[in-house]
C-alpha positions in Angstrom: 21.8 26.3 -17.4 18.1 25.2 -17.4 17.1 23.9 -13.9 14.1 22.3 -12.4 12.8 18.6 -10.8 10.0 16.8 -11.4 6.9 16.5 -9.6 5.2 13.5 -10.0 1.6 13.3 -7.8 -0.9 10.5 -7.4 -4.8 11.3 -6.2 -6.0 9.0 -3.7 -8.9 10.9 -3.2 -8.6 12.4 0.4 -4.8 12.7 -0.2 -2.2 12.9 -2.7 0.9 11.9 -3.1 3.9 13.8 -4.4 7.8 12.5 -5.1 10.2 14.8 -6.3 13.5 14.6 -7.4 16.2 16.5 -9.5 17.2 14.2 -12.6 20.7 14.8 -15.1 18.3 15.8 -17.6 17.4 19.5 -15.5 20.8 19.9 -13.1 19.9 21.5 -9.7 21.5 25.2 -9.6 23.9 25.9 -6.2 23.4 22.2 -5.6 26.6 19.8 -5.4 25.7 16.3 -7.2 26.6 13.8 -4.6 28.9 10.9 -5.6 27.3 8.2 -7.8 27.9 4.3 -6.2 26.7 1.2 -6.8 23.6 0.0 -5.0 24.7 -2.6 -2.3 22.5 -5.7 -2.2 20.9 -4.7 0.8 19.9 -0.8 -0.7 18.7 -3.0 -3.1 16.3 -5.2 -1.0 15.3 -1.7 1.3 14.1 -0.3 -2.1 12.4 -2.6 -3.1 10.4 -3.3 -0.1 9.7 0.2 0.4 8.1 0.3 -3.6 6.2 -2.8 -2.5 4.6 -0.6 0.6 3.8 2.2 -1.3 2.5 0.6 -4.3 0.6 -1.6 -2.2 -0.7 1.5 0.0 -1.8 3.5 -2.9 -4.3 0.6 -4.4 -5.7 0.7 -1.3 -6.4 4.1 -1.0 -8.0 3.8 -4.7 -10.3 0.8 -3.5 -11.4 0.7 0.5 -12.6 3.5 2.4 -12.2 3.2 6.5 -15.7 1.2 7.0 -14.1 -1.7 4.6 -13.6 -4.9 6.5 -9.7 -6.6 7.0 -10.4 -10.3 7.7 -8.4 -12.8 9.9 -9.6 -16.1 8.9 -8.4 -19.4 10.4 -8.7 -23.1 10.6 -10.2 -24.9 13.5 -7.3 -26.2 16.3 -5.5 -28.5 15.4 -5.9 -28.3 11.5 -2.8 -27.9 9.2 -3.6 -28.2 5.8 -1.0 -27.7 3.0 0.0 -24.8 0.7 -1.5 -26.7 -2.0 -4.9 -26.7 0.5 -5.0 -23.0 1.7 -4.6 -21.8 -1.7 -7.6 -23.9 -2.6 -9.7 -23.0 0.2 -8.9 -19.4 -0.3 -10.0 -19.5 -4.0 -13.5 -21.4 -2.8 -14.0 -19.2 -0.7 -14.2 -16.0 -2.7 -15.8 -17.9 -5.8 -18.7 -18.3 -3.0 -18.4 -14.8 -1.5 -18.2 -13.4 -5.1 -21.3 -15.1 -6.1 -23.5 -14.0 -3.3 -22.6 -10.3 -3.8 -23.4 -10.9 -7.7 -26.8 -11.9 -6.9 -27.0 -8.4 -4.2 -25.8 -6.5 -7.3 -22.1 -5.5 -6.2 -19.0 -6.3 -7.0 -16.8 -8.0 -4.7 -12.8 -6.6 -4.7 -10.4 -7.7 -2.5 -6.6 -7.5 -1.6 -5.3 -11.3 0.1 -2.0 -12.9 1.3 -1.8 -16.0 3.0 0.5 -16.7 5.9 1.5 -19.3 7.9 2.4 -18.5 12.1 5.2 -18.9 14.3 3.8 -21.7 15.9 2.9 -23.4 12.4 -1.1 -21.8 12.3 -2.0 -21.4 8.8 -4.7 -18.1 8.7 -5.3 -16.4 5.4 -5.7 -12.0 6.0 -8.2 -10.7 3.3 -8.8 -7.0 3.1 -12.8 -6.7 1.5 -15.5 -4.2 0.2 -18.2 -3.8 2.9 -21.5 -4.2 1.6 -25.4 -4.2 3.4 -28.4 -5.7 2.2 -31.4 -6.3 3.6 -30.7 -9.5 5.9 -27.5 -10.0 5.4 -23.7 -7.8 5.3 -20.1 -8.9 4.2 -19.3 -10.6 7.5 -22.8 -12.7 7.7 -21.8 -13.6 3.7 -18.2 -14.4 5.0 -19.1 -16.5 8.0 -21.7 -18.0 5.8 -19.2 -19.6 3.4 -16.1 -20.3 5.6 -16.6 -23.3 7.9 -13.5 -24.5 8.8 -12.6 -22.4 11.1 -13.1 -18.7 12.5 -13.5 -15.0 11.5 -12.1 -12.1 13.0 -13.4 -8.8 11.4 -11.9 -5.5 11.6 -12.8 -2.7 9.8 -9.8 -1.1 7.7 -9.7 2.2 10.1 -9.8 -0.5 13.3 -6.5 -2.3 11.8 -4.5 1.1 11.0 -5.7 2.9 8.0 -3.8 3.2 4.7 -0.1 3.0 6.0 -0.3 0.0 8.5 -2.4 -2.4 6.6 0.2 -1.9 3.1 3.1 -2.6 5.8 1.5 -5.6 6.9 0.4 -7.4 3.7 3.5 -6.2 2.4 5.9 -7.0 5.2 8.8 -9.7 4.6 8.7 -13.0 4.6 8.7 -14.8 7.8 12.0 -17.4 8.6 9.2 -19.8 8.7 7.0 -19.8 5.7 7.4 -20.8 2.1 8.2 -18.9 -0.8 5.2 -18.5 -1.9 3.8 -16.7 1.3 5.3 -13.3 0.3 2.6 -13.0 -2.8 -0.2 -10.8 -2.1 -3.2 -11.6 -4.2 -5.2 -8.6 -5.4 -8.8 -9.0 -7.7 -8.9 -8.1 -11.6 -11.1 -5.1 -10.6 -9.0 -3.0 -8.4 -8.7 0.8 -9.9 -4.9 1.8 -10.7 -4.1 5.3 -11.4 -0.5 6.7 -13.1 0.4 10.0 -11.8 0.5 13.6 -13.2 4.1 14.3 -13.8 4.9 18.4 -13.7 8.6 20.5 -14.0 8.6 22.7 -11.1 11.0 25.0 -13.5 13.7 27.7 -12.2 13.2 25.6 -8.1 15.7 23.7 -6.0 14.8 20.9 -3.5 18.2 22.1 -1.9 18.8 25.3 -0.2 22.1 27.3 -0.6 23.6 25.5 2.5 23.2 22.2 0.8 20.3 21.6 3.7 17.0 19.7 2.3 14.1 22.1 2.0 11.0 20.9 3.8 7.1 20.8 1.7 5.0 23.4 2.2 1.2 22.3 1.9 -0.9 24.3 -0.7 -4.1 26.0 0.7 -7.0 23.5 1.6 -4.1 20.7 2.6 -1.6 19.8 5.1 1.5 17.2 4.8 1.1 14.3 7.0 4.4 14.6 9.2 5.3 11.0 9.2 5.1 10.3 5.0 8.2 13.3 4.9 11.2 11.5 2.8 14.4 14.0 1.9 17.8 12.8 1.0 20.4 12.6 -1.3 19.7 9.3 -3.4 22.7 6.9 -2.8 22.7 5.4 -6.8 22.0 8.8 -8.3 24.0 11.3 -6.7 20.4 14.1 -6.3 18.2 15.0 -4.0 14.6 13.9 -3.9 11.4 14.5 -1.9 8.5 12.6 -0.8 5.3 13.3 1.2 1.7 12.8 1.5 -1.1 16.0 1.1 -4.1 15.3 3.5 -7.6 17.4 2.5 -8.5 19.7 5.6 -11.7 19.4 5.4 -11.6 15.5 4.6 -9.1 14.4 7.5 -8.4 10.3 7.1 
């Protein structure tokens, strides 16, 4: 019987995100397939949240760099616009900024999410590509275009990096927020990539004792230890392994 596992690789520039799994198509020599079970509602919620954060993390990696800007846009104290007004405000802001970018020969890229604080304070989180030109820059452009309150500016790197930012933008809905607050909104011009797929023949993710085999980094990369996830998929009963490879000469 043929035995192998499937490897998917997403190229994220200075890092590669890898997902490997056994499937019923190829089997796994010496591996006793775990018992399949129907996914519980909790399992589904947890898996969907993980996918949401994963997909957003890759989208950010493909389109933004460490010096691009993460902003928290607030309203003046005591100002409590309706949700519909907040939507209109952020759309108007993006339209004005996009126009200024275009005059400078640049294209605006963004991901934003509206939010309501625990005390009812409305605010807008937005990640944008940073530009600089003679006499102006992204922070100046946004400050000129937003006249309803204050903007806090931080670089992507200062905001915790790709993983932390993706988790924050994609975090579950707070109990006091409307259902619409769950969505984040990426600009249509963001780059999206498909993974490369490879079948790794005559290899297992599990050793003869049934233990998961840790991944090994190829030459020129190291493995982000916080990215490693291994185990048996409770729904399929097959082993899986996920991890991120980072280029040694360009640590991010």
